[in-house]
DSSP file (Angstrom, degrees, kcal/mol; ACC not computed):
  #  RESIDUE AA STRUCTURE BP1 BP2  ACC     N-H-->O    O-->H-N    N-H-->O    O-->H-N    TCO  KAPPA ALPHA  PHI   PSI    X-CA   Y-CA   Z-CA
    1    1 A M              0   0    0      0, 0.0    39,-0.1     0, 0.0     0, 0.0   0.000 360.0 360.0 360.0 151.7   -3.9  -13.8  -10.9
    2    2 A A        -     0   0    0     37,-0.2    37,-2.8    36,-0.1     2,-0.3  -0.266 360.0-144.1 -68.5 153.7   -6.1  -11.1   -9.6
    3    3 A K  E     -AB  38  59A   0     56,-0.8    56,-2.3    35,-0.2     2,-0.3  -0.875   7.6-156.2-119.1 153.4   -4.8   -7.6   -9.3
    4    4 A I  E     -AB  37  58A   0     33,-2.8    33,-2.4    -2,-0.3     2,-0.5  -0.954  13.1-135.2-128.0 149.5   -5.5   -4.9   -6.6
    5    5 A K  E     -AB  36  57A   0     52,-3.4    52,-2.3    -2,-0.3     2,-0.5  -0.916  21.9-163.6-103.7 124.5   -5.4   -1.1   -6.8
    6    6 A I  E     -AB  35  56A   0     29,-3.0    29,-2.2    -2,-0.5     2,-0.4  -0.940   5.7-172.8-115.6 126.6   -3.6    0.4   -3.8
    7    7 A I  E     -AB  34  55A   0     48,-2.6    48,-1.9    -2,-0.5     2,-0.9  -0.974  22.5-136.0-121.3 128.9   -4.0    4.1   -2.9
    8    8 A L  E     + B   0  54A   0     25,-2.1    24,-4.0    -2,-0.4    25,-0.3  -0.746  29.8 171.6 -82.6 106.7   -2.0    5.9   -0.2
    9    9 A K        +     0   0    0     44,-2.2     2,-0.3    -2,-0.9    45,-0.2   0.728  59.5  41.1 -92.4 -25.1   -4.7    8.0    1.5
   10   10 A R  S    S-     0   0    0     43,-1.6    22,-0.1    20,-0.1    -1,-0.1  -0.912  88.0-104.2-125.2 153.5   -2.8    9.3    4.5
   11   11 A S        -     0   0    0     -2,-0.3    19,-0.1     1,-0.1    -2,-0.1  -0.351  14.1-139.2 -73.6 152.4    0.8   10.5    4.9
   12   12 A V    >   +     0   0    0     17,-0.2     3,-1.9     2,-0.1     2,-0.2   0.394  63.7 124.2 -90.6   1.8    3.5    8.4    6.4
   13   13 A I  T 3  S+     0   0    0      1,-0.3     3,-0.1     7,-0.0    -2,-0.1  -0.443  74.3  23.9 -63.2 131.0    4.9   11.5    8.2
   14   14 A G  T 3  S+     0   0    0      1,-0.4    -1,-0.3    -2,-0.2     2,-0.2   0.332  99.8 109.6  95.0  -6.3    5.0   10.7   12.0
   15   15 A Y  S <  S-     0   0    0     -3,-1.9    -1,-0.4     1,-0.1    -3,-0.0  -0.643  74.7 -95.1 -99.5 160.6    5.2    6.9   11.6
   16   16 A N    >>  -     0   0    0     -2,-0.2     4,-1.8    -3,-0.1     3,-0.5  -0.123  39.4 -98.8 -72.1 171.8    8.2    4.8   12.3
   17   17 A Q  H 3> S+     0   0    0      1,-0.2     4,-2.7     2,-0.2     5,-0.2   0.799 118.9  60.2 -64.5 -32.2   10.7    3.7    9.7
   18   18 A K  H 3> S+     0   0    0      2,-0.2     4,-2.0     1,-0.2    -1,-0.2   0.896 106.6  47.0 -64.2 -39.2    9.1    0.2    9.2
   19   19 A V  H <> S+     0   0    0     -3,-0.5     4,-2.1     2,-0.2    -2,-0.2   0.915 113.1  48.8 -67.2 -43.2    5.8    1.8    8.1
   20   20 A R  H  X S+     0   0    0     -4,-1.8     4,-2.1     1,-0.2    -2,-0.2   0.908 112.0  48.8 -62.3 -42.8    7.6    4.1    5.7
   21   21 A D  H  X S+     0   0    0     -4,-2.7     4,-2.4     1,-0.2    -1,-0.2   0.875 108.7  53.8 -65.6 -37.4    9.6    1.3    4.2
   22   22 A C  H  X S+     0   0    0     -4,-2.0     4,-1.2     2,-0.2    -1,-0.2   0.916 109.7  46.9 -64.2 -43.7    6.5   -0.8    3.8
   23   23 A A  H  X>S+     0   0    0     -4,-2.1     5,-2.4     1,-0.2     4,-0.5   0.896 112.4  51.1 -63.9 -40.3    4.8    2.0    1.8
   24   24 A R  H ><5S+     0   0    0     -4,-2.1     3,-1.1     1,-0.2    -2,-0.2   0.892 106.8  52.6 -66.6 -39.4    7.9    2.5   -0.3
   25   25 A T  H 3<5S+     0   0    0     -4,-2.4    -1,-0.2     1,-0.3    -2,-0.2   0.765 104.8  56.5 -70.2 -23.1    8.2   -1.2   -1.2
   26   26 A L  H 3<5S-     0   0    0     -4,-1.2    -1,-0.3    -5,-0.2    -2,-0.2   0.639 123.9-107.5 -77.0 -13.5    4.6   -1.2   -2.3
   27   27 A G  T <<5S+     0   0    0     -3,-1.1     2,-0.5    -4,-0.5    -3,-0.2   0.624  75.7 134.7  97.9  16.3    5.6    1.7   -4.7
   28   28 A L      < +     0   0    0     -5,-2.4    -1,-0.3     1,-0.2    -2,-0.2  -0.865  14.3 154.6-104.3 128.2    3.8    4.5   -2.8
   29   29 A R        +     0   0    0     -2,-0.5     2,-0.2     1,-0.3   -17,-0.2   0.758  59.7  28.2-115.9 -49.5    5.7    7.7   -2.3
   30   30 A K  S >  S-     0   0    0      1,-0.1     3,-1.8   -19,-0.1    -1,-0.3  -0.708  92.8 -79.3-116.1 164.8    3.2   10.6   -1.9
   31   31 A T  T 3  S+     0   0    0      1,-0.3   -22,-0.2    -2,-0.2     3,-0.1  -0.390 117.7  20.9 -60.4 139.4   -0.3   11.0   -0.6
   32   32 A N  T 3  S+     0   0    0    -24,-4.0    -1,-0.3     1,-0.3     2,-0.1   0.552  86.7 148.2  71.3  12.4   -2.9    9.9   -3.2
   33   33 A D    <   -     0   0    0     -3,-1.8   -25,-2.1   -25,-0.3     2,-0.4  -0.494  31.9-155.8 -68.7 148.1   -0.3    7.8   -5.1
   34   34 A C  E     +A    7   0A   0    -27,-0.2     2,-0.3    -2,-0.1   -27,-0.2  -0.991  16.5 173.8-132.8 135.4   -1.9    4.8   -6.8
   35   35 A V  E     -A    6   0A   0    -29,-2.2   -29,-3.0    -2,-0.4     2,-0.5  -0.966  23.9-138.9-135.8 154.6   -0.3    1.5   -7.9
   36   36 A I  E     +A    5   0A   0     -2,-0.3     2,-0.3   -31,-0.2   -31,-0.2  -0.975  31.3 173.8-114.7 122.6   -1.7   -1.8   -9.3
   37   37 A Q  E     -A    4   0A   0    -33,-2.4   -33,-2.8    -2,-0.5     2,-0.1  -0.833  36.7 -96.8-125.2 159.7   -0.1   -4.9   -7.8
   38   38 A E  E     -A    3   0A   0     -2,-0.3     2,-1.6   -35,-0.2   -35,-0.2  -0.486  40.5-114.2 -69.9 147.5   -0.7   -8.6   -8.0
   39   39 A N        +     0   0    0    -37,-2.8   -37,-0.2    -2,-0.1    -1,-0.1  -0.626  61.6 148.0 -86.9  81.4   -2.8  -10.1   -5.2
   40   40 A T     >  -     0   0    0     -2,-1.6     4,-2.5   -39,-0.1     5,-0.2  -0.738  60.8-108.8-112.4 161.9   -0.1  -12.2   -3.6
   41   41 A P  H  > S+     0   0    0      0, 0.0     4,-1.8     0, 0.0     5,-0.1   0.862 117.5  51.4 -60.3 -36.4    0.4  -13.2    0.0
   42   42 A D  H  > S+     0   0    0      2,-0.2     4,-1.6     1,-0.2     5,-0.1   0.898 111.8  46.2 -70.1 -37.9    3.5  -11.0    0.4
   43   43 A I  H  > S+     0   0    0      1,-0.2     4,-2.3     2,-0.2    -1,-0.2   0.915 112.4  50.8 -67.1 -42.4    1.8   -7.9   -1.0
   44   44 A M  H  X S+     0   0    0     -4,-2.5     4,-2.4     1,-0.2    -2,-0.2   0.832 106.3  55.6 -66.4 -31.0   -1.3   -8.5    1.2
   45   45 A G  H  X S+     0   0    0     -4,-1.8     4,-1.6    -5,-0.2    -1,-0.2   0.899 109.4  46.3 -65.6 -40.2    0.9   -8.8    4.2
   46   46 A K  H  X S+     0   0    0     -4,-1.6     4,-1.4     2,-0.2    -2,-0.2   0.892 112.1  51.2 -67.5 -39.6    2.4   -5.3    3.5
   47   47 A V  H  < S+     0   0    0     -4,-2.3     3,-0.3     1,-0.2    -2,-0.2   0.913 109.3  50.2 -64.0 -42.7   -1.1   -4.0    2.9
   48   48 A R  H >< S+     0   0    0     -4,-2.4     3,-1.0     1,-0.2    -1,-0.2   0.855 105.1  58.5 -64.0 -34.1   -2.3   -5.4    6.2
   49   49 A R  H 3< S+     0   0    0     -4,-1.6    -1,-0.2     1,-0.2    -2,-0.2   0.868 122.0  23.4 -65.0 -36.3    0.6   -3.8    8.0
   50   50 A I  T >X S+     0   0    0     -4,-1.4     3,-2.1    -3,-0.3     4,-0.6  -0.091  80.1 130.9-120.8  35.1   -0.3   -0.3    6.9
   51   51 A R  G X4  +     0   0    0     -3,-1.0     3,-0.5     1,-0.3    -1,-0.1   0.736  65.6  67.3 -62.3 -23.2   -4.0   -0.7    6.2
   52   52 A H  G 34 S+     0   0    0      1,-0.2    -1,-0.3    -4,-0.2    -2,-0.1   0.622 106.0  42.2 -72.8 -11.4   -4.8    2.4    8.3
   53   53 A L  G <4 S+     0   0    0     -3,-2.1   -44,-2.2   -44,-0.1   -43,-1.6   0.520 109.0  71.1-106.0  -9.8   -3.1    4.5    5.6
   54   54 A L  E <<  -B    8   0A   0     -4,-0.6     2,-0.4    -3,-0.5   -46,-0.2  -0.606  56.6-151.9-114.1 163.7   -4.4    2.8    2.5
   55   55 A E  E     -B    7   0A   0    -48,-1.9   -48,-2.6    -2,-0.2     2,-0.4  -0.994  23.5-163.6-127.9 130.3   -7.5    2.3    0.4
   56   56 A V  E     +B    6   0A   0     -2,-0.4     2,-0.3   -50,-0.2   -50,-0.2  -0.946  10.3 176.6-123.1 134.7   -7.6   -1.0   -1.5
   57   57 A E  E     -B    5   0A   0    -52,-2.3   -52,-3.4    -2,-0.4     2,-0.3  -0.967  30.1-116.5-132.6 149.2   -9.8   -2.0   -4.5
   58   58 A N  E     -B    4   0A   0     -2,-0.3     2,-0.4   -54,-0.2   -54,-0.2  -0.641  27.0-150.6 -80.7 143.6  -10.1   -5.1   -6.7
   59   59 A V  E      B    3   0A   0    -56,-2.3   -56,-0.8    -2,-0.3   -23,-0.0  -0.951 360.0 360.0-116.7 135.1   -9.3   -4.6  -10.4
   60   60 A D              0   0    0     -2,-0.4    -1,-0.1   -58,-0.1   -56,-0.1   0.464 360.0 360.0 -83.8 360.0  -10.8   -6.7  -13.1
């Protein structure tokens, strides 16, 4: 399955608890943290929820 690289570009400070929890479940803690995840529907749903804070790239 394809993989995606997710980078937290903006801080979660000032956002509600659901946004913070979503970033934490993706494995992102600090600004500029980077994780590589499988491109599954549940991961993409979390990415869409906080897309204004993230940068997403495809990984080969």
